N, C-alpha and C positions, 0 to 999 in steps of 0.2 A: 269342846273338843272331843275327838273320837276316843272311846276306850274300847277294850278287848269286847268283841262281840257287837260292836255298835260303830255306824259310820253316820257322820252329817252328809247330806248331799242338798244342792241347792238347785230349784227349778226356776229358771231366767224366762220371764214372759216379756219378750223384746219386740218393738216394731220391727217388720221386717219390709224392707223396701228393695228397689231395684238398683240401688246404689251401695255398691260394697263398702265404701268409705263410711258412709251414715250407719250401715249395719254393723261394721266392725267397731266403731266408736261405742255404739250402744251395747255390744257383746263385751267389750272389755271393760266397761264401766259396771255391768252387772257382774262380771267376775270378780271385780273389786269389793262391791257390796257382799257377795258370797263369801268371798276369802275373809273379809272381815267379821262374819259372823261364824267363822269357823268351819266352813264346809271343806270337803275334800275334793269333792267332785261337784261340777257344774254343768247342768243340763239344758241345752237350748233347744228351740224346734226345728221345723222343717224350714230348710233354707235361709236359717237365720243368718248366717254370715254372708252368703253370696246373692241372696234373693231365690225367689222360687216362681217357676213359670205359671204356676196355678192361678194366680189374680192378675199375672201381668202377660198373658200368652202374646200380644201383639209385640210386646217388647222382646221376648226372648225367642220369637219366631226366627229361624236360621241361624240363631247363635251369633249374630253380629254384634259381640258385645267384647269389653276390655276384660280378657282373660288375666292381663297383668295386675289389675286391680285386685281381684279376687284374690291371686297368689299373693299380692303385697299383704292384703289384710289377713290372709291366713298365716303367713309368717309373724305377722305383728302378735297376731292372738298365740301363736305359740310361743313366742317369745316372754309373753305377758304371763301365760300360764307356768313357765319355768320361775319367772321373778316372784310369782304369787305363790308357786309351791302347790298348785291345784291341778287335777284332772279335769278336762274339758271334753264334752261330746257336743258338738255343734254341726247344724245340717249346712249344707251347701251343694252347689253344681261342681262335680268334678270334671275337669276336662278330658277327653279321649283323645286319640291320635286321627289326624286327616279329617275324613268326614263323619267320624263316628260320633253320634249325639251323646252328650255327656251322661254321666250317673247322677241320679238323684240320691244324695249320700249323706251320711253323719262320719264327720271326722273324729277320730278318737285321739285326743292328744294327752300325752302324760305329764306327771308334774316336773319333769324335767323338760318340757318345752319340745318332744321328739311326738310324731307322729307314730303313734303305738298302731293303730289298725284303722280300716275304713269300712264301714257298713254302706253297702251300695242296695238300694231299695230294690227287691227282687219281684213282687207283685205291683205291677204298675197299673195305673187307670188306662182306660182305653185312649184318652187324649194324650196321656204321658207316652204310652208306646207308639201311638200312630205318628206322633209330632214331635216329641220334645226329648225323651230320655231312652237310654240302653237299660236294660234290665241288669240287675247284680246277680250273683251265682252263689252266694256264701252266706252262712251265719256268721256272726261277729260276736264273741265273749271276751272280755278282759277281767283282770282281777285288781281291786284297789283295798289294802287293808284287809284282806282275809275275805272280801266280799266280791262274788261274781256278778258282772253285769252283763246284760244282752241288750242288741238294739233292734228296733222296730219302727216302720215309717208309715204313718197315716192309713191309706186304706188296707194295710197288712194286719190292721185290727180285724178284719172281716173274716181272717182265714185261721181257723183254729188250729189248724196244723203246723202252722209257724209257732204258735204259742206251746202247742205241746212239744215242739222241738227244744224251745227255750227250757221248758220244763226237762226233759231228757238230757240237756247240757249242765244241768243242775245250778241255773242261774238263780241268784238271791233276788234281784231286781231287773225288770224291764225296762230299759228306757224309750218311751215311746214318743217320736217327736210327729208333729201333724201341722199342717195349715188349714186344717179344717174346721169350720164354724159348726158343725154337727154335734149337738149334746149328747146324741146317741153314741159317739165314739167313747165318751167318758163311761157310760153305762156299760158298753161291752168290754172295755178295758179292765174296769172293775170286775167284771164276771171272771175274766180270765185270770186274776189276781186271787180271787177267791176260790176258783175251781183248782188253780196250781200252788197255791199256797206261796206266793212270791208278791215283793211289791212292785207296784207299777208307777213309774213316774211320767206324767202326762205333761209335755211341753207344748203350750200353743202360742202363736204369736198375739202381740197386744191388740191388734185389728180385731181378732175374733173374741177377746176376751168378755166383751159382754153377752156373747151367746154362751160360750163355753170356757171359762178360765182355766188355767194350768192347775194341775193337783197331783198329789201324791195319794196312791191309794196302797192300804196295807194288804198284808196276806190274807187277811179277814175280808177284803173288799169293800172295807169301809175307807171313806176318804179320811185321810189324817190330816190334810190341810190345803186348802183353796187358796190361788192367788186373788188378788183382787179384781173386779169385773168392769174397772173402768180406765185401765192404761197399764202401762208396763209395771211389772214388779218383780220381786225376786224373793221366793220363798224357801226356808230351810226346813228339812224334816231329819230327825234322826232314825236311821233304820237300826232297831234296838232288838236282836235277839233274845234278849231275857225280858221283854216287855209282856207282864203277865196277861195283858189282853190279847196278846197274840199267841199264847201257849197252845191253843188248841189248833190254831190254823198251823203253827210250824212245827210243833212236837207230836201233834197228834193225828190230824188230818192229812197233813203232807206224807209223812213215812206210810200210813197205812193205805192210803190210796196206791203207793208205789206197791205195796205188798198185795193188794187187790188187782193191780195190773199185771203182775207177773201171773196170777192165776192158779197158783200152787194150793192156796188154802181153799179154793173152791172145787178144784180137782180132786184133792183128797176126800171130800166130803160128799162127792156125788155117788148115788146108789144105783144098783140095778132093780128096778121095781117097776112092774108091769102098769102099776098105777101111775108112774110117773111118765113111761112111755107111750101110753095111750092117751092122746090128748083130745079125743072126741068122746071119751066116756063121762058120765057124772059120777 
């Protein structure tokens, strides 16, 4: 159970198919496992609820799909979140109006079963932007039990400015959902965790687990726990501000870097010296 300064989150590594009914059943089973282990928030991968165009482009081309099924599974998942009393962040295709292509989103469901927010992926791949999705235009943060969470998706791992924005928004943990099997994504996400001093939850679908299983990285950049590499899994990790192993990352490095970025400590110590301004002399 969570205590002050601590929250338990779960990362759910589910199989992602093009069938919302199959996906929804897997999502809710993982939610039950997470809740039984005391998790307050359950984090799923890209497209976990609706399916994702990445590995099924022929199926999603033209978006001739049953949106009613997606909506039904989302509503069932919201109701189950309320029943379990957990927050859920799950990937899915969010339908827009008319001929507009959908967003590639993360739905944020609170523990009362309400849609608290939605993150729409902003930096889309070439394939996504030219044939499948409409880009989003906003950051998304929310708070659970005194911890602030932010959301990013897949190739957004490659854009440092988005992670700097998360730090500026004072998040404690970035929920990073992906459908990629590239192990480098974990390396980059861990680097962002270490540079900015926040936790990063990495949710990957089960079919990519053999290459790069889901994980949670600490503010020091080290992996706190990996999911299994041979199928679906649910892992729970306590984000603990009092963990002595994280003292330097959370209480020294993170605030010091904020001070350094402000620049005052350096401006006050610069001097007027010809030996400094003349950069071509020995």
